[in-house]
C-alpha positions in Angstrom: -48.5 229.8 108.2 -45.4 231.0 109.5 -43.9 227.7 111.3 -45.2 226.2 107.9 -42.9 228.5 106.2 -39.7 228.3 108.3 -40.2 224.6 108.5 -40.6 224.0 104.5 -37.4 226.9 104.2 -35.1 225.3 106.6 -36.0 221.9 105.1 -35.3 222.5 101.5 -32.7 225.3 101.7 -30.0 223.2 101.4 -31.1 221.2 98.7 -32.1 224.3 97.0 -27.7 225.7 97.6 -26.6 222.2 97.0 -27.9 221.3 93.6 -27.1 225.5 92.6 -23.3 224.6 93.9 -23.5 221.1 92.1 -24.8 222.8 89.1 -21.8 225.7 88.9 -18.5 223.0 89.6 -19.7 221.8 86.4 -19.4 224.8 84.7 -15.4 225.5 85.1 -14.3 222.6 82.8 -14.8 221.5 79.4 -13.6 218.8 76.9 -11.3 221.0 73.9 -10.9 220.2 70.1 -6.8 220.1 69.7 -7.3 221.5 66.1 -8.9 225.0 68.9 -5.4 224.9 69.7 -3.5 224.4 66.6 -2.2 221.4 68.2 -4.1 219.0 65.3 -1.3 219.8 62.7 1.6 220.1 65.0 4.1 216.8 65.3 6.0 216.6 68.0 9.6 217.2 67.9 12.5 215.9 70.5 15.5 218.5 71.5 18.6 218.6 73.5 20.0 221.6 75.1 23.5 222.0 76.3 24.7 224.5 79.1 25.9 225.2 82.5 24.3 227.0 85.1 26.5 229.6 87.3 25.1 229.8 90.8 27.0 232.8 92.5 26.0 233.4 95.9 29.7 235.8 96.7 30.8 238.8 94.8 29.7 242.3 94.9 26.8 240.8 92.7 25.3 237.3 93.5 22.9 236.0 91.2 21.6 233.7 94.3 20.2 235.2 97.5 19.8 233.5 100.6 16.0 234.6 102.1 15.3 232.2 104.6 18.5 230.7 106.5 18.2 227.8 108.3 16.1 227.9 111.5 18.2 225.4 113.3 22.0 227.0 113.5 23.4 223.4 113.7 22.0 221.9 110.9 24.6 219.7 108.4 22.2 219.7 105.6 21.2 223.2 106.2 17.2 222.0 106.5 14.9 225.2 106.3 17.2 227.4 103.8 15.8 229.4 100.6 17.1 231.1 98.5 16.1 232.5 95.0 17.7 232.7 92.0 18.7 234.3 88.5 21.7 232.5 87.2 23.4 232.7 83.3 23.3 229.6 81.5 26.6 229.4 79.3 27.3 227.2 76.3 30.8 227.0 78.5 31.5 226.1 81.5 33.1 229.8 81.8 31.0 232.4 82.9 32.5 235.0 80.1 31.3 231.6 77.9 27.8 232.6 75.3 25.0 233.3 77.6 22.2 231.3 75.8 19.3 232.2 78.7 18.5 233.0 82.5 17.8 229.8 85.2 15.1 231.8 87.2 13.3 230.8 90.4 14.4 229.3 93.6 15.6 226.1 95.5 15.0 224.8 99.5 16.8 222.3 101.4 14.6 219.5 102.4 16.2 216.5 104.1 17.1 216.6 107.7 19.9 213.7 106.6 21.1 214.6 103.3 21.9 217.7 101.7 18.9 217.8 99.3 17.6 220.7 97.3 13.4 221.0 96.2 14.4 223.4 92.6 11.9 225.3 91.1 13.2 227.5 88.4 12.1 228.4 84.4 14.7 227.9 82.0 14.6 231.6 80.4 16.1 230.5 76.5 17.3 234.4 75.4 19.5 233.1 72.0 18.7 231.8 68.7 15.0 230.5 67.5 14.0 229.6 71.4 14.4 233.2 72.5 11.5 234.1 75.2 10.2 231.0 75.3 10.7 229.2 79.1 10.8 225.7 79.9 9.6 224.9 83.7 12.1 222.3 85.9 10.1 221.3 88.9 12.1 218.6 91.3 14.0 216.7 93.6 18.1 217.6 93.5 20.4 215.5 95.7 23.0 217.6 95.2 26.3 215.3 96.9 25.2 212.7 94.0 27.3 213.0 90.5 24.1 213.0 88.5 20.8 213.6 89.0 17.7 213.9 87.3 15.0 216.5 87.2 11.5 216.3 85.4 10.5 219.2 83.2 6.7 219.9 83.6 5.9 222.6 81.2 7.4 225.9 79.6 6.2 228.4 77.4 6.3 230.3 74.5 7.5 227.2 71.5 7.7 225.6 74.9 3.7 225.2 74.9 3.0 221.6 76.9 6.5 220.6 76.9 7.6 217.3 78.9 11.3 216.0 79.5 13.6 215.8 82.2 16.8 217.5 83.1 20.1 215.5 83.4 22.7 217.7 86.0 26.2 216.9 87.1 28.3 219.4 89.7 31.4 220.6 86.8 32.6 222.9 89.9 31.7 224.0 93.6 33.7 226.1 96.3 32.9 224.8 100.0 33.3 227.7 101.4 31.7 230.5 99.0 29.1 228.3 98.1 29.6 229.0 94.2 28.5 226.4 92.1 28.3 225.3 88.0 26.1 222.5 87.0 26.5 220.7 83.7 22.6 220.8 82.3 21.4 218.5 80.0 17.8 219.0 79.1 16.1 217.2 77.0 12.4 218.2 75.9 9.6 217.1 73.9 7.5 219.5 72.5 5.3 221.0 69.8 6.4 223.2 66.5 
């Protein structure tokens, strides 16, 4: 009797586990009604932000700090470098022009043959009706190109379900300090 129970258990227990797992996985996703999130009545709006991103690695209070140095000291592209940033976003290219937000995130050098950064950051808007909302950017930034483009992959607050892109153009760069000012033109589709 014990042998029969053991054989039965060994043969049918895996099916029970598989069927339980398969049943459980169906419960983690469901279709939602757009009205539930208030999206049915809302319309999409297409907006454009223009500001300057200040990446200061020098001085007593840098806004960008190296957290992982490049492992290969002879790498011309600084491959493997990781920097965390909390950069001011201003209306004009001068650091003392009106502050409209902060860029918070990181960038990493990801190419062994050219200087390319992987950038992931939230653009935290601190002025006007978008105060407290964020735009999230994630993408490839070949910094020596005259103009670059990175995708807007989402946001928070008034930018929930946002999508779009950012065009970047270096306004100023210091090779000795590696400080930079970059003009950002951000085009965003979002609900209102």
